[in-house]
N, C-alpha and C positions, 0 to 999 in steps of 0.2 A: 123302755124297760119297765117291768111291772113294779108295783110297790114292794113286793117281796124281794125282788132282785136288788133294788136300791137300799132297802133296809138291811139286807145281808151284807152288802158291800160296806155300808156305814158301820155295822157291827164289827166286821173284820178290821176296818181301819181303827176303830176305837180300841180293839184288843191289841193291835200292833203298837199304837201310840202309848197305851197304858203299860205294856211290858217294857218298851224302850225307856219310858220315864221311870219305871221301877228299877231297871238295871242302872241307869245313869244316877238316879237318886241314891241308890244303895252305894255305888262307888264313891260318890261325893261325900256321903255321910260317913262312910267308914274311913276313907283316906284323909279327909280334911277336918271333919267335925270331931270324930273319935280319935284321929291321929294314930291309926293302927293299920295293920295289913289284913288282907282278906283271909289269909291262913290263920291268923290269930283270932279273927272274928268268928270263924266257924261256918261250916257249910249249912247247917240247919238254920242258923241265924240269918245267913245270907238269903236263903230261900224264903223265910218268913218276912224279911225286910222288903225284898223285891215284891212279894205278894201283897203286902199291906199297902205299899206305895202304889202299886198298879191298881189295886181295888179303889183306892181313894181317887186316883186320876180317872178311872173308868166311871165312877159315880159322877164326878164333875163333868166329864164329857158326855154323859148320858142326858144331861139336862136338855130340855126342849129348845133352848135358845142356842145350843152349841151343835150337837149332832142329832138329837131327838131319835135315839135308837130304840126307845120304848122297852129297854131291858128292865128297868125298875118302874113301877107305877108312880105317877106323879100325883 
């Protein structure tokens, strides 16, 4: 497989792992840390919480020693 193909697969994997971590992180933080329900937390806040956690995980996974997806310049 070419370099482009493996890089694309790695980027898709990073995106999937990041979104999954964002959803799980949001659920844990809302239910256990804030001790409230998702309905009380609000849809907009849920969206931005998942997005910010997913971005943080994606930046960490982008590192050259983890996935080396070259999304961000090092």
